[in-house]
C-alpha positions in Angstrom: -1.7 -30.0 -5.0 -1.8 -27.0 -7.4 -3.1 -27.4 -10.9 -2.3 -23.9 -11.9 1.4 -23.0 -12.4 0.8 -19.6 -11.0 -0.1 -21.1 -7.6 2.7 -23.7 -7.5 5.7 -23.7 -5.2 8.1 -23.9 -8.1 6.6 -22.3 -11.2 4.9 -19.7 -9.0 8.2 -17.9 -8.9 7.7 -17.2 -12.7 4.0 -16.6 -12.8 2.4 -14.1 -10.5 3.9 -12.8 -7.2 3.8 -13.8 -3.6 2.5 -10.4 -2.7 -0.5 -10.6 -5.0 -1.3 -14.2 -4.0 -1.3 -13.0 -0.4 -3.7 -10.1 -1.3 -6.2 -12.0 -3.5 -5.7 -15.7 -2.7 -8.3 -17.9 -1.0 -7.0 -17.3 2.5 -7.0 -13.6 2.1 -10.6 -13.7 0.7 -11.8 -15.7 3.7 -10.0 -13.3 6.1 -11.7 -10.4 4.4 -15.1 -12.1 4.8 -14.5 -12.2 8.5 -13.4 -8.5 8.4 -16.7 -7.6 6.7 -18.7 -9.6 9.3 -16.8 -7.9 12.1 -17.4 -4.4 10.5 -21.1 -5.2 10.1 -21.4 -6.1 13.7 -19.6 -3.0 14.9 -21.8 -0.8 12.6 -25.0 -2.3 13.9 -23.8 -2.1 17.5 -23.0 1.6 17.0 -26.5 2.1 15.6 -28.2 0.2 18.4 -29.6 -2.4 16.1 -27.8 -5.2 17.9 -26.5 -5.1 21.5 -23.6 -2.7 22.1 -21.5 -5.6 23.5 -22.0 -7.8 20.4 -19.9 -5.8 18.0 -16.6 -5.9 19.9 -17.2 -9.6 20.8 -17.8 -10.6 17.2 -14.8 -8.5 16.0 -12.5 -10.1 18.5 -13.6 -13.6 17.3 -13.3 -12.8 13.6 -9.7 -14.2 13.2 -8.8 -16.4 10.2 -6.4 -18.3 12.5 -9.3 -19.5 14.6 -11.2 -21.1 11.6 -11.3 -24.8 11.1 -10.5 -25.0 7.4 -11.4 -28.7 7.0 -14.8 -28.1 8.5 -15.3 -25.0 6.4 -14.4 -27.0 3.3 -16.9 -29.7 4.2 -19.6 -27.0 4.7 -18.8 -25.3 1.5 -19.0 -28.5 -0.5 -22.5 -29.0 0.9 -23.9 -25.4 0.6 -22.0 -24.2 -2.4 -20.6 -21.1 -0.6 -18.1 -20.6 2.3 -20.2 -17.9 4.0 -22.7 -20.2 5.7 -19.9 -22.4 7.3 -17.8 -19.3 8.1 -20.7 -17.6 9.9 -21.5 -20.8 11.8 -17.9 -21.0 13.1 -17.8 -17.2 13.8 -21.1 -17.5 15.8 -19.6 -20.2 18.0 -16.3 -18.3 18.5 -18.2 -15.2 19.5 -20.1 -17.0 22.3 -23.8 -17.6 22.8 -24.7 -14.0 23.7 -22.9 -12.1 20.9 -22.8 -15.0 18.4 -26.6 -14.9 17.8 -26.2 -11.4 16.2 -23.6 -12.3 13.6 -24.5 -11.7 9.9 -27.5 -9.6 10.9 -29.5 -8.5 7.9 -26.8 -9.6 5.4 -26.9 -12.1 2.6 -24.1 -14.4 1.4 -23.3 -12.3 -1.6 -23.0 -9.1 0.5 -20.1 -10.8 2.4 -18.5 -12.4 -0.7 -18.6 -9.3 -2.9 -17.4 -6.8 -0.2 -14.6 -9.2 0.7 -13.6 -9.3 -2.9 -13.5 -5.6 -3.1 -11.3 -5.4 -0.1 -8.9 -7.9 -1.7 -8.9 -6.0 -5.0 -8.2 -2.7 -3.2 -5.0 -4.2 -1.9 -4.3 -5.8 -5.3 -4.7 -2.4 -7.0 -2.3 -0.8 -4.5 0.3 -3.4 -5.4 -0.2 -2.8 -9.1 -0.1 0.9 -8.7 3.2 0.9 -6.8 5.0 -1.2 -9.3 3.4 0.6 -12.2 4.8 3.9 -10.8 8.3 2.2 -10.6 8.1 1.0 -14.2 7.1 4.5 -15.3 9.9 6.1 -13.4 12.5 3.7 -14.9 11.2 4.2 -18.4 11.2 8.0 -17.9 14.9 7.8 -16.9 15.8 5.8 -20.1 13.8 8.2 -22.3 15.6 11.2 -20.8 19.0 9.5 -21.1 18.5 8.4 -24.7 16.5 11.3 -26.0 19.0 11.9 -28.7 20.4 8.3 -29.2 19.7 7.7 -32.9 18.6 4.2 -34.0 16.8 2.6 -36.8 13.0 2.9 -36.7 11.4 -0.3 -38.1 8.1 -1.0 -39.8 7.2 -4.5 -40.8 10.5 -5.5 -39.1 12.4 -3.6 -41.8 14.5 -0.4 -41.5 12.1 2.5 -42.1 13.3 5.9 -40.9 15.6 7.0 -38.1 14.2 7.5 -34.6 15.8 7.8 -31.2 15.8 5.2 -28.5 14.4 7.8 -26.2 11.5 8.2 -28.6 10.9 4.4 -28.6 10.9 4.4 -24.8 8.5 7.3 -24.7 6.1 5.4 -26.9 6.2 2.6 -24.3 5.8 5.0 -21.4 2.9 7.1 -22.7 0.3 4.3 -22.5 1.5 3.4 -19.0 0.9 6.9 -17.9 -2.6 6.5 -19.2 -2.9 3.3 -17.2 -2.0 5.3 -14.0 -4.9 7.6 -14.9 -7.3 4.7 -15.6 -6.3 3.1 -12.3 -7.3 6.1 -10.3 -10.5 6.6 -12.3 -11.7 3.0 -11.7 -11.1 3.0 -8.0 -14.3 4.8 -7.0 -16.4 2.6 -9.4 -14.9 -0.6 -7.9 -14.3 0.2 -4.2 -17.9 0.2 -3.1 -19.5 -1.7 -0.3 -22.0 -4.5 -1.2 -24.9 -4.6 1.2 -28.4 -5.3 0.1 -29.8 -8.4 1.9 -31.6 -11.2 0.1 -32.6 -9.4 -3.1 -31.0 -6.0 -2.6 -33.9 -4.2 -0.8 -32.6 -4.6 2.8 -36.1 -5.6 3.8 -34.9 -7.5 6.8 -33.7 -4.3 8.5 -36.9 -2.5 8.0 -36.4 1.3 7.8 -32.8 1.1 9.1 -31.2 -0.6 6.1 -29.7 2.5 4.5 -28.3 3.5 7.9 -26.5 0.2 8.2 -25.2 0.3 4.7 -23.7 3.7 5.2 -22.2 2.7 8.6 -20.7 -0.5 7.1 -19.2 1.5 4.2 -17.6 3.9 6.8 -16.2 1.0 8.8 -14.5 -0.5 5.8 -13.5 2.9 4.2 -15.5 2.0 1.1 -17.9 4.1 -1.0 -21.7 3.6 -0.6 -23.3 2.8 -4.0 -26.6 4.3 -5.0 -28.0 0.7 -5.1 -26.7 -2.8 -4.4 -24.8 -4.2 -7.3 -25.4 -7.9 -6.8 -26.2 -8.3 -10.5 -24.5 -5.2 -11.8 -21.0 -6.4 -12.3 -19.5 -3.5 -14.3 -17.1 -2.5 -11.4 -15.3 -5.8 -11.2 -15.4 -6.2 -15.0 -13.8 -2.8 -15.4 -11.0 -3.8 -13.0 -10.3 -7.0 -15.0 -10.5 -5.0 -18.3 -8.0 -2.6 -16.9 -5.7 -5.5 -16.2 -6.1 -6.6 -19.8 -5.2 -3.2 -21.1 -2.2 -2.9 -18.8 -0.9 -6.3 -19.9 -1.4 -5.3 -23.5 0.9 -2.3 -22.9 3.5 -4.4 -21.1 3.3 -7.0 -23.9 4.3 -4.3 -26.4 7.4 -3.4 -24.4 8.3 -7.1 -24.0 7.9 -7.7 -27.8 10.1 -4.8 -28.7 12.9 -5.8 -26.2 12.8 -9.4 -27.3 13.3 -8.3 -31.0 16.0 -5.9 -30.0 17.8 -8.7 -28.2 18.1 -10.9 -31.3 21.7 -11.8 -32.1 21.5 -10.0 -35.5 20.2 -6.8 -33.8 21.7 -6.8 -30.3 20.8 -3.2 -29.4 19.0 -3.6 -26.1 19.1 -6.4 -23.5 17.3 -7.6 -20.4 19.5 -7.4 -17.3 21.8 -10.3 -17.1 23.0 -12.5 -14.2 25.0 -15.7 -14.3 22.9 -18.5 -15.6 19.8 -16.3 -16.3 18.0 -17.2 -19.5 20.5 -19.9 -20.1 20.2 -23.1 -22.1 20.8 -26.7 -20.8 22.9 -27.4 -23.9 24.1 -24.0 -25.4 26.4 -22.1 -23.0 26.3 -18.9 -25.1 22.5 -18.4 -24.8 21.0 -15.4 -23.0 17.3 -15.8 -23.7 14.8 -13.0 -23.2 13.2 -14.8 -20.3 11.6 -11.8 -18.6 10.0 -10.8 -21.9 8.7 -14.3 -22.4 7.0 -14.3 -19.1 5.5 -10.9 -19.6 4.0 -12.1 -22.8 2.9 -15.5 -21.4 1.1 -13.8 -18.4 -0.4 -11.1 -20.6 -1.9 -13.8 -22.8 -3.3 -15.6 -19.7 -5.0 -12.4 -18.6 -6.4 -11.7 -22.1 -7.9 -15.2 -22.0 -9.6 -14.4 -18.7 -11.0 -11.0 -19.6 -13.9 -12.5 -21.7 -14.8 -14.9 -18.9 -15.5 -11.9 -16.6 -17.2 -9.9 -19.3 -19.5 -12.8 -20.0 -20.3 -13.1 -16.3 -22.0 -9.7 -16.4 -25.2 -11.3 -17.8 -26.6 -12.3 -14.4 -30.2 -13.4 -14.2 -32.8 -11.5 -12.1 -31.7 -10.6 -8.6 -29.0 -13.3 -8.1 -27.0 -15.0 -10.8 -27.1 -18.8 -11.4 -23.6 -19.5 -12.7 -22.2 -16.3 -14.2 -21.4 -14.7 -10.8 -19.9 -17.9 -9.5 -17.5 -18.0 -12.5 -15.9 -14.8 -11.4 -14.0 -16.5 -8.7 -12.2 -18.6 -11.3 -11.0 -15.6 -13.2 -10.6 -12.5 -11.0 -7.8 -13.6 -8.6 -5.8 -15.2 -11.4 -6.2 -12.1 -13.5 -4.7 -9.9 -10.7 -2.0 -12.4 -10.0 -0.9 -12.8 -13.6 -1.1 -9.0 -14.1 1.2 -8.4 -11.2 3.5 -11.1 -12.4 3.8 -9.5 -15.8 4.3 -6.1 -14.2 7.1 -7.6 -11.9 8.9 -9.0 -15.0 8.5 -5.6 -16.8 9.9 -3.8 -13.8 13.0 -6.1 -13.9 13.5 -5.1 -17.6 12.8 -1.4 -17.1 15.1 -0.9 -14.2 17.9 -3.1 -15.5 18.0 -2.9 -19.3 21.3 -2.3 -21.0 21.5 -0.2 -24.2 24.2 -0.6 -26.8 24.2 2.8 -28.5 27.2 1.9 -30.6 25.5 -1.2 -32.0 22.4 1.0 -32.8 24.6 3.3 -34.9 26.3 0.3 -36.7 22.9 -1.1 -37.5 21.6 2.3 -38.6 24.6 2.6 -41.0 24.2 -1.0 -42.3 22.3 0.1 -45.3 24.7 2.8 -46.3 22.2 5.6 -45.8 19.2 4.0 -47.5 17.2 4.6 -44.3 17.1 8.3 -45.0 16.1 8.0 -48.7 12.9 9.9 -47.8 15.0 12.7 -46.4 16.8 13.1 -49.7 13.6 12.9 -51.6 12.0 15.6 -49.5 15.2 17.7 -49.9 15.1 17.4 -53.7 11.4 17.8 -54.1 11.3 21.6 -53.9 13.9 21.7 -56.6 12.8 18.9 -59.0 9.2 18.4 -58.1 8.0 15.5 -55.9 7.6 12.9 -58.7 11.0 13.5 -60.3 12.7 13.6 -56.9 11.1 10.3 -56.0 12.3 8.7 -59.2 15.8 10.1 -58.9 16.2 8.8 -55.3 14.6 5.5 -56.2 17.2 5.0 -59.0 20.0 5.9 -56.6 18.7 3.4 -54.1 18.7 0.7 -56.8 22.3 1.5 -57.7 23.4 1.5 -54.0 21.8 -1.9 -53.4 23.1 -3.4 -56.6 26.7 -2.1 -56.3 26.9 -2.2 -52.5 27.8 1.5 -52.3 26.5 4.2 -49.9 23.5 6.1 -51.0 25.4 9.4 -50.9 27.8 7.9 -53.5 25.0 6.7 -55.7 23.4 10.1 -55.6 26.6 11.9 -56.5 26.8 10.0 -59.8 23.4 11.4 -60.9 23.7 14.7 -62.7 20.0 15.4 -62.1 20.8 15.3 -58.4 24.2 17.0 -58.3 22.8 19.8 -60.4 20.5 20.7 -57.5 22.5 19.4 -54.5 26.1 19.9 -53.7 28.2 17.3 -51.9 27.8 19.0 -48.5 24.0 19.0 -49.0 24.0 15.4 -50.0 26.0 14.5 -46.9 23.7 16.5 -44.7 20.6 14.8 -46.1 22.0 11.4 -45.7 22.9 11.8 -42.1 20.2 10.0 -40.0 20.6 12.3 -37.0 19.4 15.2 -39.2 16.1 13.5 -40.0 14.4 12.9 -36.7 11.5 15.3 -37.1 9.7 16.0 -33.8 11.1 12.9 -32.0 12.8 15.0 -29.3 9.7 17.1 -28.8 7.6 14.1 -28.4 10.0 12.7 -25.8 9.9 16.0 -23.9 6.0 16.0 -23.9 5.8 12.5 -22.5 8.4 13.3 -19.9 6.5 16.4 -18.9 3.4 14.4 -18.5 5.3 11.9 -16.3 6.5 14.7 -14.2 3.0 16.1 -13.7 1.9 12.7 -12.3 4.9 12.2 -10.0 
């Protein structure tokens, strides 16, 4: 019975993904341990350290389907690790001649850590593919809405005009950086772990480095300069990356959720009958995908410190910190992929109401471009006087519920410097977008370079 919703048969459809559970879940980890044991046997057979026939025999026996899980659980309860019981079963499955050469020169943590790396390699591939899709979908929206004017908001209030394309580009740019980070962390994470009891490979005499190199080649992993039994920066970086990615996705979800509010209603998650509905209010279309992006992002952010704290291992084998990683790393990857899956749903299916954006933009009668008028007046009146004149016009517009342009037209100090056409030009939001379009183009160019 699952105690974590992300692993449940029902709530698991909302938290995490089946693909990531298959990549980093317990069964996958055990299967990868067998894969490492098989690769080690092949490498040592090839080097003549164990009999030539032992490698193929051990490899053929290393199948997760052949493992007695109940017996493995009983052994794990007794020893504290699954490797001892796994090796015992693998030895029996390989037969008396080949079986005696299983796990030759390795230690438990070599198998556990290398298996973890193999799981995370597949997990990063899943994240990378969906991250690319989110980036592509956002790039499409940024390009489509490069010039769709909307209200920019600070402190949840109208501030200055922006474009929806600009807003999407602000979402996209950090995700492009996440793609770069993902590729940069791979060589630091995807390294074989092989050091024997304390990392010196003493049990293999002068052949230890040969075996480590051959094992890395078998598994298509890098060979580190030294075993990393108690140097956990690689796995910690991977978890930290997940935290950063979830933070960037959380920003998108927060904005979409706010834009979906009834009073705003500018952008929406994709809708299907019954999606985001209420058990009592038929009209509801709740931002359900946004909510699960945020929930899973917060879950990941709670797990990041656990893995960071586990970096403080003692001496040559940790007594507790390393063991704590197993509680956090698979769930971190699962929740990250779950947040990414929900973000992908939003990015590929969002609907944009440009007409509503314009109505909201005009709701304050031009007050959103008060700065534009001030900057237009400043060369003629001086900045201080221009600020005071526009501030007074804003007060009139708010008190009398008239457009800013009308309030400005009543002020002789303003009309003495600006004619009606100039006032109309300055109070048109589309004329005060600054470098918004150029910023969109730069982000889209960066996206294209990474395609």
